[in-house]
C-alpha positions as CSV (number, residue, x, y, z in Angstrom):
1,M,83.4,56.6,40.8
2,S,80.3,55.3,41.8
3,S,81.8,54.0,44.7
4,I,83.3,57.1,45.6
5,I,79.8,58.8,45.6
6,A,78.1,55.9,47.9
7,R,80.8,56.0,50.5
8,R,79.9,60.0,50.8
9,R,76.3,59.2,51.2
10,H,77.1,56.5,54.1
11,P,75.5,57.5,56.9
12,A,78.7,57.6,58.8
13,A,80.3,60.2,56.3
14,G,78.9,63.3,57.6
15,Y,80.0,62.5,61.3
16,A,83.5,61.6,60.0
17,A,84.1,64.9,58.2
18,V,82.8,66.8,61.6
19,A,85.3,65.1,63.3
20,G,88.1,65.6,61.0
21,G,87.2,69.2,60.7
22,L,87.6,69.6,64.9
23,V,90.8,68.2,64.5
24,V,92.2,70.3,61.9
25,A,90.8,73.4,63.5
26,G,92.4,72.3,67.1
27,V,96.0,71.9,65.4
28,L,95.6,75.3,63.4
29,Y,94.5,76.8,66.4
30,G,97.4,75.4,68.6
31,T,100.0,76.5,66.2
32,L,98.8,80.0,65.7
33,S,98.4,80.4,69.2
34,G,102.0,79.1,70.2
35,G,101.6,75.8,71.5
36,G,105.2,75.6,72.2
37,A,104.7,78.6,74.7
38,S,102.0,77.2,76.7
39,A,103.2,73.7,77.1
40,A,105.6,75.0,79.5
41,A,103.1,76.6,81.6
42,P,101.9,73.2,83.3
43,A,105.5,72.2,84.4
44,Q,105.8,75.9,86.0
45,T,102.6,75.4,88.1
46,A,103.5,71.8,89.1
47,T,106.7,73.1,90.4
48,Q,104.8,76.0,92.1
49,I,102.7,73.6,93.8
50,Q,105.5,71.3,95.1
51,Q,107.2,74.4,96.5
52,G,103.8,75.4,98.2
53,K,103.4,72.1,99.1
54,A,106.9,71.9,101.0
55,L,105.9,75.4,103.1
56,F,103.0,73.9,104.0
57,V,104.1,71.2,105.4
58,A,106.7,73.0,107.4
59,S,104.4,75.9,108.3
60,C,100.8,74.9,108.6
61,S,100.7,71.4,108.7
62,S,101.0,71.1,112.4
63,C,97.5,72.5,112.7
64,H,95.6,72.0,109.3
65,G,97.4,68.3,108.8
66,L,100.0,67.4,106.3
67,D,97.4,67.0,103.3
68,A,95.4,70.1,104.8
69,Q,92.6,67.6,105.8
70,G,91.9,69.9,109.0
71,T,92.5,68.7,112.8
72,S,91.1,69.5,116.1
73,Q,93.1,72.4,115.7
74,A,92.2,73.9,112.4
75,P,89.9,73.5,109.8
76,S,90.5,71.7,106.7
77,L,91.8,74.0,103.6
78,I,90.1,71.3,100.8
79,G,88.2,73.7,98.9
80,A,89.0,77.0,100.8
81,G,90.7,78.2,97.6
82,A,94.0,80.6,96.9
83,A,92.3,83.8,98.0
84,A,91.6,82.7,101.3
85,V,95.3,81.6,101.6
86,Y,96.6,84.8,100.0
87,F,94.2,87.2,102.5
88,Q,95.3,85.2,105.7
89,M,99.0,84.9,105.2
90,S,99.5,88.4,103.4
91,T,98.0,90.3,106.4
92,G,100.0,88.2,108.6
93,R,96.9,86.2,110.6
94,M,98.3,82.8,109.5
95,P,100.0,80.9,110.9
96,A,98.2,81.8,114.0
97,K,100.4,82.6,117.1
98,E,97.7,81.2,119.2
99,I,94.8,78.8,118.4
100,G,91.1,80.0,118.8
101,A,92.1,83.8,119.7
102,E,90.9,86.9,117.4
103,M,93.7,87.2,114.8
104,P,95.4,90.7,114.5
105,R,96.7,92.1,111.4
106,K,100.8,92.0,111.7
107,P,103.5,91.9,109.5
108,S,103.6,88.4,107.5
109,D,106.6,86.0,107.9
110,F,106.5,85.0,104.4
111,T,107.3,86.7,101.0
112,Q,104.9,87.5,98.2
113,Q,106.2,84.5,96.3
114,Q,105.9,82.2,99.0
115,I,102.7,83.0,99.6
116,Y,101.6,82.4,96.1
117,D,103.0,79.0,96.1
118,I,101.4,78.0,99.3
119,A,98.1,79.5,97.8
120,A,98.5,77.3,94.5
121,Y,99.1,74.4,96.6
122,V,95.9,74.8,98.5
123,A,94.0,75.6,95.3
124,S,95.3,72.3,93.9
125,L,93.6,70.1,96.7
126,G,90.3,71.5,95.7
127,G,89.4,74.6,94.0
128,G,88.1,77.5,95.6
129,P,87.9,81.3,94.9
130,A,91.2,82.4,92.7
131,I,93.5,85.6,93.5
132,P,92.3,88.2,91.5
133,T,94.3,89.7,88.7
134,P,95.8,93.0,89.2
135,A,93.2,94.6,86.6
136,Q,90.6,93.0,88.8
137,V,91.5,95.1,91.7
138,N,92.9,98.3,90.0
139,P,90.8,101.3,91.5
140,A,91.5,103.5,88.3
141,G,88.6,104.7,86.3
142,A,86.0,102.9,89.1
143,D,82.9,104.6,90.1
144,T,83.5,105.7,93.8
145,A,79.9,107.1,94.0
146,L,78.6,103.8,93.5
147,G,81.2,102.0,95.5
148,E,80.3,104.6,98.9
149,Q,76.7,103.4,98.3
150,L,78.0,99.7,98.1
151,F,80.1,100.1,101.2
152,S,77.5,101.8,103.0
153,T,75.1,99.2,102.7
154,N,77.0,96.1,103.0
155,C,80.0,97.0,105.1
156,A,79.9,99.9,107.1
157,Q,78.0,98.6,109.8
158,C,80.9,96.8,110.8
159,H,83.9,98.8,109.3
160,G,82.5,102.1,110.0
161,F,81.5,104.6,107.2
162,A,85.4,105.4,106.4
163,G,86.9,102.0,107.0
164,A,87.9,102.6,110.5
165,G,87.1,99.5,111.9
166,G,84.7,98.5,114.9
167,A,83.7,96.5,117.8
168,L,81.3,93.6,117.3
169,T,79.4,91.1,119.6
170,Y,81.1,88.3,121.4
171,G,84.3,90.0,121.5
172,K,84.8,90.1,118.2
173,Y,85.7,93.3,116.2
174,A,85.8,94.5,112.3
175,P,89.4,95.4,111.7
176,P,90.2,99.2,110.1
177,L,91.1,98.9,106.3
178,T,93.5,101.8,106.6
179,A,96.4,99.4,105.8
180,S,94.6,96.9,103.6
181,T,95.7,96.5,99.8
182,P,93.1,96.3,97.0
183,T,93.8,92.4,96.7
184,Q,93.5,92.1,100.4
185,I,90.0,94.1,100.4
186,Y,89.1,91.9,97.0
187,T,89.9,88.5,98.7
188,A,88.4,89.4,102.2
189,M,85.2,90.0,100.3
190,L,85.3,87.1,98.2
191,T,86.4,84.6,101.2
192,G,84.4,86.2,104.4
193,P,87.6,85.8,107.2
194,E,86.4,85.7,110.9
195,A,83.0,87.3,111.4
196,M,82.6,88.5,107.9
197,P,80.1,87.2,105.4
198,V,81.0,85.9,102.0
199,F,80.3,88.2,99.2
200,G,80.6,86.0,95.9
201,D,80.5,87.4,92.7
202,G,76.5,86.8,92.3
203,T,76.2,89.2,95.6
204,I,78.5,92.0,94.5
205,T,79.7,91.6,91.0
206,P,83.8,91.8,90.2
207,A,83.1,95.5,88.8
208,E,81.4,96.7,91.9
209,K,83.9,95.2,94.2
210,R,86.5,97.2,92.4
211,D,84.0,100.4,93.0
212,I,84.1,99.5,96.5
213,I,87.9,99.5,96.8
214,A,88.1,102.9,94.8
215,Y,86.0,104.2,97.5
216,I,87.8,102.8,100.4
217,I,91.1,103.9,98.8
218,S,89.4,107.5,98.2
219,T,88.7,107.9,101.8
220,R,92.3,107.7,103.0
221,N,93.3,111.0,101.1
222,E,90.3,113.1,102.4
223,P,90.9,115.9,104.5
224,N,89.7,116.4,108.2
225,P,88.2,119.7,108.3
226,G,87.2,119.3,112.1
227,G,90.9,119.0,113.0
228,L,91.6,115.7,114.8
229,S,89.4,112.7,113.3
230,L,89.5,110.6,116.3
231,G,89.0,107.5,114.0
232,R,86.6,109.5,111.5
233,T,83.6,108.4,113.6
234,G,81.7,111.5,112.5
235,T,81.4,115.3,113.6
236,T,78.6,114.4,116.0
237,T,80.9,112.2,117.8
238,E,83.9,114.1,117.8
239,G,82.1,117.1,118.9
240,L,80.4,115.1,121.8
241,V,83.9,114.2,123.0
242,A,85.3,117.5,122.5
243,W,82.3,118.7,124.7
244,L,82.6,116.4,127.3
245,G,86.5,116.9,127.6
246,G,85.9,120.5,128.0
247,L,83.3,120.1,130.7
248,G,85.7,117.7,132.5
249,F,88.3,120.3,132.5
250,L,86.3,123.0,133.9
251,V,85.0,120.9,136.7
252,L,88.8,120.0,137.5
253,I,89.7,123.8,137.5
254,A,86.7,124.3,139.8
255,M,87.5,121.7,142.3
256,W,91.2,123.0,142.4
257,L,90.2,126.6,143.0
258,T,87.9,125.4,145.7
259,A,90.5,123.4,147.5
260,K,93.0,126.3,147.0
261,R,90.3,128.2,148.9
262,R,89.7,125.9,151.8
263,D,93.3,125.6,152.4
264,K,93.6,129.6,152.7
265,R,90.5,129.8,154.9
266,I,92.0,126.6,157.4
267,E,95.8,128.9,157.2
268,T,93.7,132.0,158.5
269,E,91.8,130.5,161.2
270,Q,95.0,128.8,162.7
271,E,96.6,132.4,162.6
């Protein structure tokens, strides 16, 4: 009995008890959380990465390199993250048809699953921003008023107050957001494609990103009380265009009447 008590008082006994408790807690947690079901996840992810690698080698490696290390034609994708891949491929900007040119939005050549596979492969090379979950981009219940303020402060200078897009310096442009999905808008803010700055979660929180998405979507359903919207550039601009168009029409009518009178006068003089 005294030997057992002596062992308990050994300095290492406390550490051994803590380690044993941690092992037991880990086993219990794995059992209760369904360890068998989670064990299949790595195999599925590995399969997705392999499929993504095969697609990447076939469609992307000619510019970005066999290992996505980058070439003289395209940058490295190591550390770019799945979100960047999703945005560029879902909007049809990648694979690029012409190297170095401004890449417009167009229908994607890949299915949604293929895009996720390639994104998983690129993410496995060096991390980077992940593709947001459906809950993160769901605009239901978001604060559109706050989203309008955030959009006006951070986005309207380039995309316009209604997301209609606009021209930038050096021949670049900010594309319209009228056809962008919530996930595309979110991933664009995360990764900053083209001339757009990166709005990380430290700058604009995930909740605020959802507010911005809710505002952008709400503008698509707003009526145009002035009639023809002209890209929703504003009532002052639209009024100016209408005034100039009307003035130009009156000038043309005046020129036509003047020419008609001149022709009649010439005919009279000839008679």
